[in-house]
Backbone as a printed PyTorch tensor [residue, N CA C, xyz], in Angstrom:
tensor([[[  0.9390,  -1.3860,   0.0180],
         [  0.0350,   0.0470,  -0.2940],
         [  1.0880,   1.4900,   0.0640]],

        [[  1.8510,   1.1240,   0.7690],
         [  2.8410,   2.3520,   0.8550],
         [  3.6130,   2.7450,  -0.3990]],

        [[  4.0510,   1.4690,  -0.8860],
         [  4.5860,   1.4240,  -2.3540],
         [  4.2400,   2.0260,  -3.1630]],

        [[  2.5580,   1.5400,  -3.1660],
         [  1.9190,   2.0160,  -4.6360],
         [  1.3450,   3.4100,  -4.2670]],

        [[  1.4330,   3.7620,  -3.4080],
         [  1.1830,   5.3880,  -3.0150],
         [  2.2760,   6.4010,  -3.2990]],

        [[  3.4040,   5.5620,  -2.9160],
         [  4.9520,   6.5110,  -3.4340],
         [  4.8870,   6.2440,  -4.9850]],

        [[  4.7000,   5.4250,  -5.5770],
         [  4.7680,   5.3810,  -7.1640],
         [  3.7130,   6.6040,  -7.3240]],

        [[  2.4020,   6.4080,  -7.0380],
         [  1.4320,   7.2060,  -7.6280],
         [  1.8620,   8.7880,  -7.2720]],

        [[  2.6520,   8.8950,  -6.2850],
         [  3.2170,  10.6120,  -6.0220],
         [  4.4820,  10.9040,  -6.8850]],

        [[  5.2470,   9.7540,  -7.2350],
         [  6.1580,  10.1560,  -8.1890],
         [  5.5310,  10.2140,  -9.4180]],

        [[  4.4930,   9.4090, -10.1270],
         [  4.3900,   9.7120, -11.2440],
         [  3.5590,  10.8140, -11.3240]],

        [[  2.6160,  11.3870, -10.3820],
         [  1.8840,  12.6750, -10.3530],
         [  3.1530,  14.1280, -10.2770]],

        [[  4.2640,  13.6680,  -9.5400],
         [  5.1530,  14.3580,  -9.4890],
         [  5.8180,  14.9040, -11.1610]],

        [[  5.7950,  13.6590, -11.3650],
         [  6.8550,  14.0030, -12.8170],
         [  5.5540,  14.8580, -13.8300]],

        [[  4.2990,  14.0790, -13.7570],
         [  3.5420,  15.1660, -14.8250],
         [  3.6320,  16.4520, -14.3850]],

        [[  3.5320,  16.7610, -13.3350],
         [  3.5000,  18.2310, -12.8020],
         [  4.9270,  19.2150, -13.0260]],

        [[  5.8590,  18.0360, -13.0850],
         [  7.0980,  18.9700, -13.5170],
         [  7.1350,  19.0320, -15.0640]],

        [[  6.4620,  18.0490, -15.8770],
         [  6.4470,  18.1360, -17.3740],
         [  5.8260,  19.1660, -17.7070]],

        [[  4.8600,  19.4630, -16.5910],
         [  3.9130,  20.5710, -17.2270],
         [  4.4770,  21.9660, -17.2160]],

        [[  5.2210,  22.1160, -16.0080],
         [  6.3730,  23.3560, -15.5640],
         [  6.9290,  23.6100, -16.5250]],

        [[  7.7220,  22.4180, -17.2510],
         [  8.7920,  22.6430, -18.0770],
         [  8.5300,  22.9130, -19.4040]],

        [[  7.2970,  22.4090, -19.7230],
         [  6.5230,  22.5020, -20.9150],
         [  6.4410,  24.2880, -21.1040]],

        [[  5.4570,  24.8940, -19.7890],
         [  4.9510,  25.8780, -19.9710],
         [  6.1430,  27.0730, -19.6120]],

        [[  6.9790,  26.8080, -19.0410],
         [  8.1900,  27.6920, -19.1560],
         [  8.7910,  27.6550, -20.5030]],

        [[  9.0700,  26.3850, -21.3060],
         [  9.3500,  26.7980, -22.5110],
         [  8.3860,  27.4620, -23.6420]],

        [[  7.1630,  27.7080, -23.5380],
         [  6.3940,  28.1330, -23.8880],
         [  6.4010,  29.6680, -23.7220]],

        [[  7.0560,  30.1980, -22.6190],
         [  7.3020,  31.4960, -22.1380],
         [  8.6040,  31.9000, -22.6110]],

        [[  9.5800,  30.9620, -22.7240],
         [ 10.9780,  31.8230, -23.0880],
         [ 10.6720,  31.5950, -24.7730]],

        [[  9.4700,  30.8500, -25.2240],
         [  9.1750,  30.8690, -26.8830],
         [  9.0240,  32.1220, -27.2760]],

        [[  7.8170,  32.8250, -26.2900],
         [  7.0790,  34.2420, -26.5600],
         [  8.3680,  34.9810, -26.1220]],

        [[  8.9240,  34.9500, -25.6680],
         [  9.8830,  35.9510, -24.9600],
         [ 11.1550,  36.2900, -25.8690]],

        [[ 11.5230,  34.9830, -26.7230],
         [ 12.3470,  34.9750, -27.8420],
         [ 12.2600,  35.6910, -29.4480]],

        [[ 10.4550,  35.8590, -29.2030],
         [  9.9400,  36.9300, -30.2980],
         [ 10.1290,  38.2660, -29.9340]],

        [[  9.8190,  38.5160, -28.7040],
         [ 10.1730,  39.8660, -28.0170],
         [ 11.4670,  40.3080, -28.3360]],

        [[ 12.5810,  39.3690, -28.0210],
         [ 13.6900,  39.9710, -28.3050],
         [ 14.2690,  39.9480, -29.4320]],

        [[ 13.7910,  39.0350, -30.2660],
         [ 13.6210,  39.4570, -31.8930],
         [ 13.5820,  40.6480, -32.3020]],

        [[ 12.4980,  41.1400, -31.7360],
         [ 12.2910,  42.5140, -32.1980],
         [ 13.0060,  43.9590, -31.6350]],

        [[ 13.0680,  43.8030, -30.3670],
         [ 13.2250,  44.7760, -29.3720],
         [ 14.4130,  44.7120, -28.7340]],

        [[ 15.2990,  43.3220, -28.4730],
         [ 16.5820,  43.2400, -27.8890],
         [ 17.1950,  42.2160, -28.7040]],

        [[ 17.8150,  42.3810, -29.6990],
         [ 18.7210,  41.1020, -30.6160],
         [ 19.7100,  40.6550, -29.7830]],

        [[ 20.2420,  41.2330, -28.6070],
         [ 21.1500,  40.8320, -27.9410],
         [ 21.0920,  39.6260, -26.9770]],

        [[ 19.8430,  39.3850, -26.9350],
         [ 19.2690,  38.4710, -25.6140],
         [ 18.6080,  37.1340, -26.6360]],

        [[ 18.2110,  37.8340, -27.8600],
         [ 17.6260,  36.5660, -28.8210],
         [ 17.9200,  35.4600, -28.7490]],

        [[ 19.1380,  34.9160, -28.8820],
         [ 19.9690,  33.7240, -28.8650],
         [ 19.8960,  32.8520, -27.5400]],

        [[ 19.7770,  33.6310, -26.2910],
         [ 19.7970,  32.9630, -25.4530],
         [ 18.3050,  32.7110, -24.9980]],

        [[ 17.6150,  33.2050, -25.4200],
         [ 16.1470,  33.4220, -24.7580],
         [ 15.7430,  31.6910, -25.8140]],

        [[ 16.0160,  31.8100, -26.8560],
         [ 15.7580,  30.5260, -27.6140],
         [ 16.0790,  29.4970, -27.4290]],

        [[ 17.6230,  29.6180, -26.9570],
         [ 18.2690,  28.4430, -26.6070],
         [ 17.5030,  27.6830, -25.3640]],

        [[ 17.1760,  28.7180, -24.5130],
         [ 16.2380,  28.0410, -23.5950],
         [ 15.0180,  27.6890, -23.7710]],

        [[ 14.2400,  28.0370, -24.8780],
         [ 12.9230,  27.5820, -25.0230],
         [ 13.7280,  26.1310, -25.6370]],

        [[ 14.6980,  26.0700, -26.5550],
         [ 14.9560,  24.7580, -27.0410],
         [ 15.1610,  23.8370, -25.9580]],

        [[ 15.8810,  24.1610, -25.1780],
         [ 16.4270,  23.2500, -24.0950],
         [ 15.2160,  23.0640, -23.2280]],

        [[ 13.9360,  23.2820, -22.9290],
         [ 13.1620,  23.4260, -22.2220],
         [ 11.9730,  22.4090, -22.9720]],

        [[ 11.8440,  22.5570, -24.3020],
         [ 11.2810,  21.7930, -24.8130],
         [ 11.6860,  20.2460, -25.3360]],

        [[ 12.9230,  20.3080, -25.4180],
         [ 13.7140,  18.9900, -25.3470],
         [ 13.5710,  18.3590, -24.2430]],

        [[ 13.6670,  18.8570, -22.5910],
         [ 13.4320,  18.4990, -21.9280],
         [ 11.9760,  18.0070, -21.1480]],

        [[ 10.8760,  18.8200, -22.0710],
         [  9.9300,  18.4250, -21.9190],
         [  8.9940,  17.0780, -22.8780]],

        [[  9.9020,  17.0620, -23.9790],
         [  9.8810,  15.8920, -24.7390],
         [ 10.4130,  14.5700, -24.1060]],

        [[ 11.4350,  14.5730, -23.2290],
         [ 11.9710,  13.6180, -22.8730],
         [ 11.5550,  13.1740, -21.7750]],

        [[ 11.0060,  14.2080, -20.5230],
         [  9.7220,  13.7560, -19.8210],
         [  8.5900,  13.3490, -20.3120]],

        [[  8.2420,  13.3890, -21.3910],
         [  6.7540,  12.7590, -21.7890],
         [  7.3600,  11.5370, -22.1240]],

        [[  8.3840,  11.3380, -22.7160],
         [  8.9490,  10.0720, -23.4410],
         [  8.8040,   8.8220, -22.1090]],

        [[ 10.1480,   9.6390, -21.0560],
         [  9.9370,   8.7220, -19.6870],
         [  8.6000,   8.4610, -19.0810]],

        [[  7.4850,   9.3970, -18.8900],
         [  6.4970,   9.1080, -18.4700],
         [  5.8000,   7.8440, -19.3900]],

        [[  5.5070,   7.9610, -20.7400],
         [  4.9130,   7.1100, -21.4980],
         [  5.7030,   6.0840, -21.6430]],

        [[  6.9660,   5.7540, -21.5910],
         [  7.5130,   4.1640, -21.5150],
         [  7.4410,   3.6520, -20.2070]],

        [[  7.2150,   4.3180, -19.3010],
         [  6.9070,   3.8690, -17.6640],
         [  5.7410,   3.9060, -17.4880]],

        [[  4.5880,   4.0890, -18.2150],
         [  3.1020,   4.3810, -17.5850],
         [  2.7740,   3.2230, -17.0850]],

        [[  3.0560,   1.9130, -17.5370],
         [  2.7080,   0.8310, -16.7480],
         [  3.3240,   0.4310, -15.1940]],

        [[  4.4130,   1.1480, -15.1640],
         [  5.0660,   1.1210, -13.5660],
         [  4.3520,   2.1180, -12.6650]],

        [[  4.2310,   3.2960, -13.2850],
         [  3.6060,   4.3780, -12.9020],
         [  2.0930,   4.6130, -12.4390]],

        [[  1.3460,   3.4180, -12.8520],
         [ -0.0120,   2.9510, -12.3710],
         [ -0.5900,   3.6080, -13.1570]],

        [[ -0.4210,   4.5820, -14.6110],
         [ -1.5000,   5.1860, -15.4690],
         [ -2.1640,   4.2830, -16.2360]],

        [[ -3.0630,   4.0290, -15.5230],
         [ -4.2500,   2.8990, -16.4300],
         [ -5.3090,   4.0370, -16.9270]],

        [[ -4.5110,   4.7060, -18.0470],
         [ -5.5580,   5.6670, -18.8350],
         [ -6.6270,   4.5210, -19.7380]],

        [[ -6.2250,   3.9820, -20.4560],
         [ -7.0000,   3.0490, -21.2880],
         [ -6.8020,   1.7100, -20.3890]],

        [[ -8.2920,   1.0390, -20.2240],
         [ -8.5010,   0.2040, -19.5710],
         [ -8.9380,  -1.1280, -21.0320]],

        [[ -7.9320,  -2.4120, -20.9480],
         [ -8.1580,  -3.3230, -22.0280],
         [ -9.6380,  -4.0760, -21.3220]],

        [[-10.4110,  -3.8060, -22.3790],
         [-11.7720,  -4.7050, -22.2890],
         [-11.8740,  -5.9980, -22.6690]],

        [[-12.1860,  -7.3190, -22.2480],
         [-12.0860,  -8.4270, -23.1460],
         [-13.5620,  -8.9590, -23.3400]]])
């Protein structure tokens, strides 16, 4: 029981972490367009942060999806 709750807590934490990384990537994507027009010196650093955060978001999405059976994410139940 305790192990199952711990696994669910870790899975939920990974999902929340993935959402935070994704939305901070969206923020830096919007900021990179602002920097493109108004502050070109910081454009590349902002765009690099956006690319890095979207890469990390995709990696977390892959890790969560590939380990969904271990994290007890029974989204689709198989009915026989």
